[in-house]
LOKEBA-142078 format. One record per residue: residue number from 0; residue in three letters; x negated, z negated, y of N, C-alpha, C in turn. Coordinates in nm, 2 decimals. Atoms other than C-alpha are relative to their C-alpha. Layout:
nr_rest_n_X_n_Z_n_Y_ca_X_ca_Z_ca_Y_c_X_c_Z_c_Y
NUM_Ala_X_Z_Y_X_Z_Y_X_Z_Y
...
This chain:
nr_rest_n_X_n_Z_n_Y_ca_X_ca_Z_ca_Y_c_X_c_Z_c_Y
0_Met_0.09_-0.13_-0.11_-9.83_-13.11_5.59_-0.13_0.04_-0.06
1_Asn_0.12_-0.02_0.08_-10.11_-12.94_5.42_-0.08_-0.02_0.20
2_Arg_0.06_0.01_-0.09_-10.33_-13.02_5.77_-0.08_0.11_0.12
3_Ala_0.02_-0.07_-0.06_-10.30_-12.79_6.06_-0.20_0.02_0.00
4_Thr_0.11_0.04_-0.06_-10.65_-12.66_6.17_0.03_0.04_0.23
5_Arg_-0.07_-0.04_-0.10_-10.64_-12.70_6.63_-0.17_0.01_0.03
6_Glu_0.05_-0.08_-0.03_-10.82_-12.52_6.78_-0.03_-0.07_0.22
7_Pro_-0.04_0.07_-0.21_-10.88_-12.70_7.22_0.00_0.07_0.08
8_Leu_-0.02_-0.05_-0.18_-10.81_-12.54_7.57_0.02_-0.06_0.09
9_Pro_0.00_0.03_-0.14_-10.89_-12.58_7.89_0.12_-0.04_0.03
10_Gly_-0.11_0.07_-0.05_-10.67_-12.82_8.03_0.08_-0.10_-0.06
11_Gly_-0.04_0.11_0.12_-10.63_-13.05_7.74_0.14_0.05_-0.08
12_Gly_-0.08_-0.07_0.11_-10.38_-12.82_7.53_-0.13_0.04_-0.08
13_Leu_0.05_0.04_0.07_-10.44_-12.72_7.22_0.10_0.14_-0.06
14_Val_-0.10_-0.13_0.10_-10.33_-12.39_6.90_-0.07_-0.07_-0.08
15_Leu_0.02_0.08_0.14_-10.25_-12.56_6.58_0.02_0.15_-0.08
16_Thr_-0.04_-0.06_0.12_-10.24_-12.34_6.30_-0.01_-0.01_-0.15
17_Val_0.02_0.06_0.05_-10.11_-12.38_6.08_0.06_0.08_-0.15
18_Pro_0.03_-0.11_0.10_-10.14_-12.28_5.70_0.14_0.05_-0.11
19_Asp_-0.12_-0.07_0.03_-9.87_-12.06_5.50_0.01_-0.08_-0.15
20_Ala_-0.04_0.06_0.12_-9.92_-12.31_5.18_-0.03_-0.12_0.04
21_Glu_0.04_0.17_0.02_-9.98_-12.68_5.07_-0.09_-0.01_-0.06
22_Pro_0.13_0.01_0.09_-10.29_-12.79_4.94_0.01_0.01_-0.12
23_Asp_-0.03_-0.05_0.12_-10.11_-12.72_4.63_-0.03_0.15_-0.06
24_Gly_-0.06_-0.19_-0.01_-10.06_-12.35_4.66_0.14_0.01_-0.03
25_Val_-0.12_-0.10_-0.02_-9.73_-12.37_4.71_0.11_-0.03_0.14
26_Pro_-0.05_-0.04_-0.14_-9.55_-12.21_5.03_0.12_-0.06_-0.02
27_His_-0.08_0.08_-0.04_-9.42_-12.38_5.23_0.18_0.00_0.06
28_Ala_-0.11_-0.12_0.02_-9.03_-12.35_5.27_0.02_0.03_0.13
29_Val_-0.06_0.01_-0.16_-8.84_-12.25_5.60_-0.02_-0.15_0.10
30_Pro_0.01_0.17_-0.09_-8.90_-12.55_5.87_0.12_-0.02_0.06
31_Ser_-0.15_0.08_-0.05_-8.62_-12.78_5.94_0.12_0.09_0.08
32_Leu_-0.07_-0.06_-0.09_-8.56_-12.65_6.29_-0.01_0.15_0.04
33_Arg_0.00_-0.19_-0.03_-8.49_-12.26_6.32_0.15_0.05_0.05
34_Phe_-0.05_-0.11_-0.05_-8.30_-12.01_6.44_0.06_0.11_-0.13
35_Glu_-0.07_-0.11_0.14_-8.03_-11.80_6.17_0.12_0.08_0.09
36_Arg_-0.08_-0.09_-0.06_-7.84_-11.47_6.29_0.07_0.00_-0.05
37_Ala_-0.14_0.03_0.09_-7.49_-11.50_6.10_0.01_0.18_0.03
38_Thr_0.00_-0.14_0.02_-7.42_-11.13_6.24_-0.03_0.07_0.16
39_Gly_0.11_-0.06_-0.14_-7.55_-10.85_6.54_-0.04_-0.09_0.13
40_Arg_-0.03_0.06_-0.11_-7.41_-11.05_6.80_-0.02_-0.18_0.05
41_Asp_-0.06_0.16_0.03_-7.37_-11.44_6.67_-0.15_-0.09_-0.06
42_Trp_0.17_0.07_0.03_-7.73_-11.68_6.57_0.06_-0.16_0.01
43_Thr_0.00_0.19_-0.08_-7.73_-12.11_6.52_-0.15_0.01_-0.07
44_Leu_0.07_0.10_0.01_-7.94_-12.32_6.52_0.01_-0.13_-0.09
45_Leu_-0.02_0.06_0.14_-8.00_-12.53_6.18_-0.10_-0.12_0.06
46_Gln_0.14_0.08_0.07_-8.18_-12.87_6.13_0.03_-0.07_-0.10
47_Gly_-0.08_0.09_0.17_-8.14_-12.88_5.73_0.03_0.11_0.03
48_Asp_-0.14_-0.01_-0.01_-7.85_-12.82_5.69_0.14_0.01_0.11
49_Arg_-0.04_-0.03_-0.11_-7.74_-12.89_5.99_0.06_0.03_0.14
50_Pro_0.00_-0.08_-0.06_-7.58_-12.69_6.25_0.00_-0.05_0.16
51_Leu_-0.04_0.09_-0.13_-7.67_-12.79_6.60_-0.01_0.07_0.12
52_Ile_-0.05_-0.10_-0.10_-7.61_-12.45_6.83_0.10_0.11_-0.08
53_Arg_-0.11_-0.17_0.03_-7.31_-12.15_6.74_0.00_0.06_0.13
54_Ala_0.01_-0.10_-0.05_-7.39_-11.89_6.95_0.07_0.09_-0.01
55_Arg_-0.05_-0.14_-0.05_-7.22_-11.54_7.09_-0.01_0.05_0.08
56_Ser_0.01_-0.03_-0.16_-7.32_-11.32_7.31_0.12_0.08_-0.01
57_Glu_-0.08_-0.04_0.04_-7.07_-11.13_7.46_-0.01_0.10_0.17
58_Gly_0.02_-0.06_-0.13_-7.01_-10.80_7.73_-0.13_0.07_-0.06
59_Asp_0.05_-0.09_0.04_-7.20_-10.48_7.71_-0.12_0.06_0.10
60_Gly_0.10_0.01_-0.09_-7.54_-10.38_7.86_-0.13_-0.07_-0.02
61_Cys_0.09_0.13_-0.01_-7.84_-10.57_7.93_-0.01_-0.09_0.05
62_Cys_-0.01_0.16_-0.11_-7.66_-10.86_8.14_0.06_-0.09_-0.15
63_Arg_-0.17_0.10_0.07_-7.41_-11.07_7.85_-0.02_-0.11_0.04
64_Asp_0.02_0.15_-0.04_-7.32_-11.41_7.88_0.00_-0.02_-0.14
65_Leu_0.04_0.11_0.08_-7.39_-11.64_7.63_0.05_-0.07_-0.06
66_His_-0.12_0.09_0.03_-7.14_-11.84_7.46_-0.10_-0.11_-0.11
67_Leu_0.04_0.12_0.03_-7.29_-12.21_7.35_0.11_-0.13_-0.05
68_His_-0.12_0.18_0.07_-7.10_-12.48_7.08_-0.13_-0.06_-0.03
69_Arg_0.08_0.09_0.04_-7.34_-12.74_7.07_0.08_-0.13_-0.09
70_Leu_-0.11_0.07_0.17_-7.28_-12.95_6.75_-0.08_-0.18_0.00
71_Pro_0.08_0.09_0.06_-7.40_-13.33_6.72_-0.09_-0.05_-0.11
72_Gly_0.12_0.03_0.13_-7.71_-13.48_6.51_-0.12_-0.02_0.06
73_His_0.17_-0.07_-0.01_-8.00_-13.38_6.66_-0.07_-0.03_-0.03
74_Arg_0.09_0.11_0.02_-8.31_-13.59_6.57_-0.08_0.08_0.00
75_Ser_0.12_0.00_-0.06_-8.61_-13.57_6.74_-0.10_-0.06_-0.08
76_Pro_0.11_0.05_0.06_-8.91_-13.49_6.56_-0.09_-0.04_0.00
77_Leu_0.17_0.09_-0.04_-9.13_-13.72_6.77_0.09_-0.08_-0.08
78_Pro_-0.04_0.14_0.03_-9.10_-14.12_6.67_0.03_-0.04_0.19
79_Pro_-0.02_0.13_-0.16_-8.97_-14.35_6.95_-0.14_-0.05_0.01
80_Leu_0.15_0.10_0.04_-9.19_-14.46_7.14_0.06_-0.11_0.05
81_Ala_-0.02_0.08_0.01_-9.20_-14.79_7.23_-0.06_-0.03_0.13
82_Ala_0.07_0.00_-0.15_-9.29_-14.92_7.63_-0.12_-0.04_0.04
83_Ala_0.12_0.06_0.01_-9.62_-15.07_7.52_-0.04_0.14_0.00
84_Met_0.06_-0.18_0.01_-9.72_-14.70_7.40_-0.02_0.09_0.10
85_Met_-0.03_0.02_-0.09_-9.58_-14.59_7.67_-0.13_0.01_0.12
86_Arg_0.12_0.04_-0.11_-9.81_-14.79_7.95_-0.14_0.01_-0.09
87_Ala_0.13_0.05_0.08_-10.13_-14.76_7.71_-0.05_0.16_0.01
88_Gly_0.04_-0.14_-0.01_-10.08_-14.37_7.76_-0.06_0.06_-0.06
89_Gly_0.07_0.02_0.07_-10.31_-14.19_7.62_0.01_0.21_0.04
90_Asp_0.00_-0.14_0.10_-10.33_-13.79_7.44_0.15_0.04_-0.03
91_Trp_-0.15_-0.08_0.08_-10.04_-13.64_7.44_0.07_0.10_-0.08
92_Val_-0.03_-0.08_0.04_-10.06_-13.38_7.35_-0.09_0.05_-0.16
93_His_0.09_0.02_0.14_-10.30_-13.45_7.05_0.15_-0.05_-0.09
94_Arg_-0.10_0.10_0.01_-10.04_-13.71_7.01_0.14_0.08_-0.08
95_Tyr_-0.17_-0.09_-0.05_-9.72_-13.46_7.00_-0.02_0.09_-0.12
96_Ala_0.02_-0.15_0.10_-9.92_-13.21_6.75_-0.02_-0.04_-0.16
97_Arg_0.02_0.06_0.09_-9.98_-13.47_6.47_0.14_-0.07_-0.04
98_Trp_-0.15_0.05_0.05_-9.65_-13.60_6.43_0.09_0.15_-0.03
99_Leu_-0.07_-0.12_0.01_-9.52_-13.27_6.48_0.02_0.06_-0.14
100_Glu_0.02_-0.08_0.15_-9.72_-13.14_6.16_0.06_-0.16_-0.13
101_Asp_-0.04_0.11_0.05_-9.55_-13.52_6.03_0.12_0.04_0.02
102_Ala_-0.13_0.05_-0.01_-9.21_-13.43_6.11_0.11_0.16_-0.10
103_Lys_-0.02_-0.13_0.18_-9.13_-13.17_5.73_0.16_0.00_0.06
104_Gly_-0.11_-0.04_-0.01_-8.76_-13.26_5.84_0.06_0.04_0.14
105_Tyr_-0.07_0.01_-0.13_-8.70_-13.22_6.17_-0.08_0.07_0.07
106_Gly_0.13_-0.08_-0.04_-8.97_-13.00_6.30_0.04_0.15_0.04
107_Pro_-0.06_-0.17_0.07_-8.94_-12.63_6.35_-0.18_0.06_-0.06
108_Leu_0.17_-0.06_-0.03_-9.40_-12.57_6.33_0.10_0.06_-0.18
109_His_-0.04_-0.04_0.07_-9.36_-12.32_6.03_-0.15_0.12_0.03
110_His_0.16_-0.10_-0.04_-9.71_-12.12_5.96_-0.03_0.12_0.07
111_Gly_-0.05_-0.04_-0.09_-9.84_-11.93_6.21_-0.05_-0.08_0.09
112_Arg_0.11_0.11_-0.09_-10.05_-12.03_6.51_0.10_-0.02_0.13
113_Trp_-0.07_0.07_-0.15_-9.87_-12.27_6.84_-0.12_-0.05_0.12
114_Arg_0.01_0.01_-0.12_-9.95_-12.36_7.15_0.03_-0.08_0.06
115_Leu_-0.05_0.11_-0.01_-9.91_-12.74_7.25_-0.13_-0.02_0.15
116_Ser_0.08_0.03_-0.14_-10.00_-12.75_7.66_0.07_-0.09_0.07
117_Pro_-0.15_0.05_-0.11_-9.84_-12.95_7.91_-0.02_0.09_0.10
118_Arg_-0.09_-0.10_-0.11_-9.70_-12.83_8.17_0.10_-0.11_0.10
119_Thr_-0.04_0.11_-0.11_-9.63_-13.05_8.51_0.15_0.10_0.08
120_Thr_-0.04_-0.16_-0.16_-9.49_-12.69_8.78_0.08_0.02_-0.09
121_Phe_-0.09_-0.15_0.08_-9.15_-12.49_8.68_-0.03_0.06_0.15
122_Ala_-0.07_-0.04_-0.06_-9.00_-12.28_8.88_0.06_-0.04_0.05
123_Pro_-0.09_0.07_-0.06_-8.75_-12.37_9.14_0.11_-0.01_-0.10
124_Gly_-0.11_-0.01_0.05_-8.44_-12.44_9.00_0.00_-0.03_-0.19
125_Ile_-0.03_0.04_0.12_-8.55_-12.47_8.64_0.07_-0.10_-0.05
126_Trp_-0.05_0.16_0.04_-8.44_-12.85_8.63_0.05_-0.06_0.08
127_Ser_-0.11_0.03_-0.05_-8.15_-12.85_8.84_0.07_0.14_-0.01
128_Cys_-0.13_-0.07_0.04_-7.91_-12.52_8.87_-0.02_0.08_-0.12
129_Asp_0.00_-0.08_0.05_-8.09_-12.38_8.59_0.00_-0.14_-0.18
130_Leu_-0.02_0.09_0.11_-8.09_-12.71_8.32_0.18_-0.01_-0.02
131_Val_-0.14_-0.05_0.07_-7.76_-12.69_8.12_0.03_-0.14_-0.02
132_Gln_-0.13_0.10_0.06_-7.52_-12.99_8.12_0.15_-0.05_-0.03
133_Asp_-0.22_0.05_0.06_-7.19_-12.93_8.04_-0.06_0.03_-0.19
134_Trp_0.04_-0.01_0.14_-7.17_-13.03_7.68_0.16_-0.04_-0.04
135_Pro_0.09_-0.09_0.01_-7.04_-12.92_7.46_-0.02_0.11_0.00
136_Asp_-0.02_-0.17_-0.03_-6.95_-12.58_7.57_-0.06_0.01_0.10
137_Ala_0.07_-0.08_-0.09_-7.18_-12.40_7.76_0.01_0.13_0.04
138_Thr_-0.03_-0.16_0.02_-7.18_-11.99_7.87_-0.17_0.00_0.08
139_Leu_0.13_-0.03_-0.10_-7.60_-11.87_8.00_0.03_0.16_0.08
140_Glu_0.02_-0.17_-0.01_-7.56_-11.57_8.19_-0.18_0.06_-0.02
141_Leu_0.08_0.00_0.01_-7.85_-11.40_8.06_0.00_0.19_0.05
142_Leu_0.02_-0.04_-0.09_-8.03_-11.20_8.30_-0.10_0.21_-0.11
143_Cys_0.05_-0.04_0.02_-8.14_-10.79_8.23_-0.17_-0.01_-0.15
144_Gly_0.15_0.07_0.10_-8.39_-10.83_7.89_-0.03_-0.04_-0.05
145_Gly_-0.07_0.09_0.07_-8.22_-11.07_7.82_-0.02_-0.17_-0.04
146_Gly_0.07_0.18_0.02_-8.36_-11.44_7.90_0.08_-0.03_0.11
147_Trp_0.02_0.03_-0.16_-8.26_-11.66_8.14_0.00_-0.10_0.05
148_His_0.13_0.01_-0.06_-8.52_-11.89_8.23_0.10_-0.15_0.01
149_Gly_-0.05_0.12_-0.03_-8.37_-12.24_8.19_-0.04_-0.14_-0.11
150_Val_-0.01_0.07_0.09_-8.35_-12.55_7.97_0.14_-0.06_-0.08
151_Leu_-0.15_0.01_0.13_-8.11_-12.64_7.67_-0.05_-0.12_-0.04
152_Pro_-0.01_0.12_0.13_-8.09_-13.01_7.56_0.10_0.00_-0.11
153_Leu_-0.09_0.00_0.15_-7.99_-13.08_7.24_0.03_-0.11_-0.01
154_Arg_-0.10_0.10_-0.01_-7.77_-13.38_7.29_0.05_0.03_0.18
155_Pro_-0.11_0.02_-0.12_-7.57_-13.48_7.63_-0.08_-0.10_0.09
156_Leu_0.13_0.07_-0.08_-7.84_-13.60_7.88_0.09_-0.15_0.04
157_Pro_-0.04_0.10_-0.09_-7.73_-13.96_8.02_0.02_-0.05_0.06
158_Ala_-0.02_-0.02_-0.11_-7.62_-14.08_8.30_-0.14_-0.05_0.06
159_Pro_0.11_0.06_-0.01_-7.88_-14.20_8.52_0.03_-0.16_0.03
160_Asp_0.02_0.17_0.05_-7.73_-14.58_8.51_-0.01_-0.05_-0.13
161_Ala_-0.03_0.04_0.17_-7.70_-14.56_8.15_-0.11_-0.08_0.00
162_Pro_0.07_0.05_0.02_-7.89_-14.87_8.03_-0.14_0.04_-0.03
163_Arg_0.18_-0.07_0.10_-8.21_-14.71_7.81_-0.05_0.10_0.12
164_Val_0.09_-0.10_-0.05_-8.26_-14.45_8.11_-0.04_-0.09_0.14
165_Lys_0.03_0.09_-0.11_-8.25_-14.77_8.37_-0.19_-0.04_-0.05
166_Ala_0.08_-0.02_-0.02_-8.57_-14.85_8.19_-0.09_0.11_0.00
167_Gln_0.12_-0.04_0.01_-8.74_-14.59_8.10_-0.02_0.06_0.16
168_Arg_0.01_-0.01_-0.13_-8.70_-14.52_8.54_-0.12_-0.07_0.02
169_Lys_-0.02_0.19_-0.09_-8.83_-14.84_8.60_-0.22_0.11_-0.03
170_His_0.14_-0.12_0.00_-9.18_-14.58_8.37_-0.03_0.07_0.12
171_Ala_0.00_-0.09_-0.07_-9.11_-14.30_8.60_-0.05_-0.06_0.14
172_Arg_0.00_0.07_-0.16_-9.17_-14.52_8.98_-0.15_-0.03_-0.06
173_Glu_0.07_0.07_0.02_-9.45_-14.70_8.80_-0.10_0.14_-0.09
174_Gly_0.04_-0.07_0.02_-9.60_-14.32_8.68_-0.10_-0.01_-0.14
175_Thr_0.04_-0.01_0.18_-9.60_-14.40_8.23_0.11_0.07_-0.07
176_Leu_-0.03_-0.08_0.02_-9.39_-14.22_8.18_0.03_0.15_-0.10
177_Ala_0.07_-0.08_0.08_-9.43_-14.04_7.86_0.08_0.24_0.00
178_Pro_-0.03_-0.12_-0.08_-9.41_-13.65_7.91_0.14_0.09_-0.10
179_Val_-0.10_-0.06_0.09_-9.09_-13.44_7.72_-0.04_0.09_-0.04
180_Leu_0.06_-0.13_0.15_-9.14_-13.21_7.41_0.12_0.10_0.07
181_Leu_-0.10_-0.16_-0.04_-9.00_-12.82_7.52_-0.02_0.11_-0.05
182_Trp_0.09_-0.06_0.07_-9.00_-12.58_7.29_0.07_0.14_0.02
183_Trp_-0.03_-0.14_-0.13_-9.05_-12.22_7.50_0.07_0.09_-0.18
184_Val_-0.08_-0.11_0.04_-8.78_-11.96_7.33_-0.01_0.16_0.02
185_Ser_0.09_-0.18_-0.01_-8.87_-11.58_7.31_0.12_0.02_0.11
186_Phe_-0.12_-0.05_0.00_-8.48_-11.47_7.31_0.11_-0.03_0.10
187_Leu_-0.10_0.06_-0.08_-8.35_-11.73_7.57_-0.06_0.03_0.09
188_Asp_0.08_0.03_-0.12_-8.64_-11.68_7.81_0.00_-0.11_0.01
189_Gly_-0.11_0.14_-0.05_-8.56_-12.05_7.83_-0.07_-0.13_-0.12
190_Trp_0.07_0.07_0.08_-8.67_-12.37_7.62_0.11_-0.10_-0.01
191_Leu_-0.09_0.13_0.08_-8.49_-12.65_7.39_-0.03_-0.10_0.03
192_Leu_0.04_0.12_-0.03_-8.56_-12.98_7.50_0.04_-0.10_-0.16
193_Leu_0.03_0.01_0.20_-8.66_-13.13_7.10_-0.05_-0.14_0.05
194_Asp_0.06_0.12_0.02_-8.79_-13.48_7.26_0.03_-0.06_0.16
195_Gly_0.04_0.06_-0.10_-8.73_-13.70_7.51_0.14_0.03_0.15
196_His_-0.09_-0.04_-0.08_-8.38_-13.67_7.68_0.02_-0.14_0.11
197_Asp_-0.02_0.11_-0.06_-8.35_-14.06_7.78_-0.15_0.07_0.16
198_Arg_0.10_0.02_-0.08_-8.67_-13.95_7.95_0.03_0.12_0.15
199_Ala_0.01_-0.07_-0.08_-8.60_-13.67_8.13_0.17_-0.05_0.07
200_Ala_-0.08_0.03_-0.05_-8.27_-13.79_8.30_-0.05_-0.13_0.05
201_Ala_0.09_0.04_-0.06_-8.49_-14.06_8.45_-0.08_0.06_0.06
202_Ala_0.01_-0.01_-0.10_-8.71_-13.92_8.61_0.07_0.11_0.09
203_Leu_-0.06_-0.08_-0.09_-8.47_-13.65_8.73_0.09_-0.12_0.13
204_Ala_-0.07_0.06_-0.04_-8.28_-13.90_8.86_-0.14_-0.12_0.12
205_Glu_0.10_0.06_-0.14_-8.60_-14.08_9.09_-0.03_0.12_0.07
206_Gly_0.00_-0.08_-0.12_-8.61_-13.71_9.23_-0.12_0.08_-0.05
207_Thr_0.17_-0.08_0.01_-8.93_-13.55_9.01_0.06_0.09_-0.12
208_Pro_-0.01_-0.07_0.18_-8.90_-13.27_8.73_-0.09_-0.10_-0.15
209_Pro_0.09_0.15_0.07_-9.05_-13.52_8.42_-0.10_0.15_-0.03
210_Ala_0.09_-0.12_0.03_-9.35_-13.37_8.32_0.00_0.02_-0.17
211_Cys_-0.01_-0.06_0.16_-9.37_-13.21_7.96_-0.15_0.01_-0.06
212_Val_0.12_-0.08_0.09_-9.57_-13.09_7.67_0.08_0.17_-0.06
213_Glu_-0.09_-0.07_0.06_-9.48_-12.72_7.56_-0.01_0.02_-0.13
214_Leu_-0.01_-0.02_0.16_-9.45_-12.62_7.18_0.06_0.16_0.05
215_Val_0.01_-0.14_-0.06_-9.52_-12.22_7.22_-0.03_0.10_-0.14
216_Arg_0.06_-0.09_0.13_-9.57_-11.99_6.89_-0.04_0.15_0.09
217_Val_0.09_-0.08_-0.06_-9.85_-11.75_7.00_0.00_0.11_-0.10
218_Pro_0.03_-0.08_0.09_-9.95_-11.43_6.79_-0.09_-0.06_-0.08
219_Asp_0.06_0.03_0.15_-10.13_-11.46_6.44_-0.11_0.06_0.07
220_Glu_0.13_-0.01_-0.06_-10.50_-11.38_6.47_0.00_0.11_-0.01
221_Ala_0.03_-0.15_0.07_-10.42_-11.03_6.22_0.04_0.13_0.15
222_Asp_-0.13_-0.15_-0.09_-10.09_-10.90_6.52_-0.14_-0.02_0.19
223_Trp_0.07_0.03_-0.18_-10.35_-10.99_6.87_-0.16_0.09_0.00
224_Arg_0.12_-0.12_0.07_-10.66_-10.84_6.67_0.01_0.14_0.06
225_Ala_-0.01_-0.08_-0.06_-10.51_-10.55_6.66_0.07_0.03_0.10
226_Thr_-0.01_0.01_-0.20_-10.37_-10.60_7.02_-0.05_0.07_0.11
227_Ala_0.11_-0.03_-0.07_-10.69_-10.59_7.13_-0.10_0.11_-0.04
228_Glu_0.05_-0.18_0.01_-10.85_-10.28_6.95_0.07_0.09_0.07
229_Gln_-0.09_-0.10_-0.06_-10.53_-10.09_7.08_-0.01_-0.03_0.16
230_Ile_0.01_-0.01_-0.13_-10.59_-10.19_7.41_-0.20_0.05_0.03
231_Thr_0.10_-0.02_-0.04_-10.97_-10.20_7.42_-0.08_0.12_-0.05
232_Glu_0.10_-0.08_-0.03_-11.01_-9.86_7.31_0.11_0.09_0.13
233_Ser_-0.05_-0.13_-0.14_-10.73_-9.70_7.59_-0.10_-0.08_0.09
234_His_0.10_0.03_-0.06_-10.96_-9.91_7.80_-0.15_0.08_0.01
235_Arg_0.03_-0.15_0.07_-11.24_-9.69_7.62_-0.01_0.13_0.14
236_Asp_-0.02_-0.14_-0.07_-11.06_-9.36_7.72_-0.04_-0.01_0.21
237_Met_0.03_0.00_-0.14_-11.04_-9.50_8.12_-0.12_-0.01_0.06
238_Met_0.08_0.00_-0.12_-11.35_-9.57_8.22_-0.13_0.07_-0.02
239_Ala_0.07_-0.19_0.00_-11.50_-9.22_8.00_0.05_0.08_0.11
240_Arg_-0.04_-0.16_-0.12_-11.29_-9.01_8.26_-0.07_-0.07_0.12
241_Leu_0.08_0.04_-0.10_-11.40_-9.26_8.52_-0.15_0.10_0.03
242_Ala_0.14_-0.04_-0.04_-11.76_-9.19_8.40_-0.02_0.17_0.08
243_Ala_0.00_-0.15_-0.05_-11.71_-8.86_8.47_0.06_0.13_0.14
244_His_0.01_-0.03_-0.11_-11.67_-8.81_8.79_-0.07_-0.05_0.12
245_Pro_0.12_0.06_-0.09_-11.92_-8.84_9.11_0.00_-0.13_0.00
246_Ala_0.03_0.12_-0.01_-12.05_-9.16_9.16_0.04_0.03_0.15
247_Ser_-0.04_0.04_-0.12_-11.89_-9.32_9.47_0.03_-0.13_0.00
248_Pro_-0.03_0.13_-0.04_-11.81_-9.65_9.64_0.19_0.02_-0.08
249_His_-0.16_-0.03_0.05_-11.42_-9.53_9.54_0.00_-0.05_-0.17
250_Ile_0.08_-0.05_0.12_-11.56_-9.44_9.18_0.02_-0.21_-0.03
251_Ala_0.05_0.17_-0.04_-11.72_-9.84_9.22_0.14_-0.12_0.03
252_Arg_-0.12_0.07_0.01_-11.41_-10.02_9.27_0.09_0.01_-0.07
253_Gln_-0.12_-0.06_0.16_-11.16_-9.85_9.04_-0.09_-0.10_-0.15
254_Arg_0.04_0.02_0.15_-11.45_-9.90_8.72_0.00_-0.19_0.04
255_Gln_-0.02_0.12_0.06_-11.46_-10.30_8.85_0.14_-0.03_-0.02
256_Ala_-0.13_0.07_0.06_-11.06_-10.37_8.86_0.07_0.05_-0.07
257_Leu_-0.03_0.07_0.18_-11.02_-10.27_8.47_-0.08_-0.04_0.00
258_Glu_0.10_0.07_0.09_-11.34_-10.43_8.39_0.10_-0.14_0.06
259_Arg_-0.07_0.17_-0.07_-11.15_-10.75_8.55_0.12_0.00_-0.08
260_Gly_-0.19_-0.04_0.07_-10.75_-10.61_8.46_-0.08_-0.02_-0.20
261_Tyr_0.05_0.00_0.12_-10.96_-10.57_8.11_0.00_-0.17_-0.07
262_Ala_0.02_0.08_0.01_-11.12_-10.88_8.10_0.07_-0.11_-0.07
263_Asp_-0.16_0.08_-0.07_-10.79_-11.12_8.20_0.06_0.06_-0.10
264_Val_-0.16_0.02_0.13_-10.52_-10.95_7.93_-0.09_-0.02_-0.15
265_Ile_0.03_0.06_0.11_-10.78_-10.99_7.62_-0.09_-0.14_0.02
266_Ser_0.03_0.12_0.02_-10.91_-11.32_7.73_0.13_-0.14_-0.06
267_Thr_-0.17_0.03_0.05_-10.51_-11.45_7.72_0.08_0.03_-0.11
268_Leu_-0.01_-0.06_0.14_-10.44_-11.20_7.43_0.05_-0.11_-0.09
269_Pro_-0.05_0.05_0.16_-10.40_-11.46_7.19_0.00_-0.16_0.04
270_Tyr_-0.06_0.11_-0.07_-10.24_-11.74_7.38_0.17_0.04_-0.02
271_Asp_-0.05_0.01_-0.06_-10.01_-11.58_7.49_0.18_0.02_-0.07
272_Ala_-0.14_0.06_0.08_-9.60_-11.62_7.40_0.04_0.11_-0.13
273_Asp_-0.07_-0.07_0.15_-9.51_-11.46_7.06_0.12_-0.01_-0.02
274_Asp_-0.10_0.00_0.01_-9.17_-11.36_6.97_0.06_-0.13_-0.12
275_Thr_-0.07_0.08_0.06_-8.94_-11.67_6.83_0.07_0.05_-0.10
276_Pro_-0.03_-0.10_0.12_-8.86_-11.55_6.47_0.20_-0.09_-0.01
277_Met_-0.08_0.01_-0.01_-8.51_-11.54_6.41_0.02_0.03_-0.14
278_Arg_0.00_-0.03_0.16_-8.43_-11.55_6.01_0.20_0.09_-0.03
């Protein structure tokens, strides 16, 4: 892959901007790990030609059930992590970014901007009642708006006493367990567990949610700049209407609130989650 450009973010994250072609000008093929729609209610998650999830939504209205059937064969886009590598630690976000760039046959990266950032805190229930542990079939109750806000493993989570989990539990107790890799999927309002099933099981067995690196598709530059122009135009109109009023403490407070809100929105716009493509 033609190397992506990297934009460092506060807190140890980064944005990868993946070019739309190889150095020789040949356009990138479709990503290996991708969603494809079969019908209006059916979709499939593919890795190469291998289906990993077949899904169908049922019900009427905005709250529907999503029935999933997962199949074996998921290949992690990251290489195996040796014990010595985990004990050595390091910048996992940049390391995972490089491995994802190299994972031509297994990963989801394609043309556009991707944010990778460490994540250590989640809303209550994400790693308990909202962690999908049924295999291979499961049903997600989608909330109004389409999401369910949980974690979906791509292979069965091993038992806490499985030999490979026991070795990882020692790392969890020592604080040397490498983070798992989650992919935020917008139409699920939840995450796919791409790498670290054993590590996730080990952390949970030790009574703590696993540390994570989160992969999120963010808007392309042209898209977020176009949105910024629209927001800026609306902001100017609101400020002009305020300026037409006689000066007063109330108007000054309104002006300050609008300025703060505008600055907050514009500063986060390039890094907000974008829609996950469905081909």
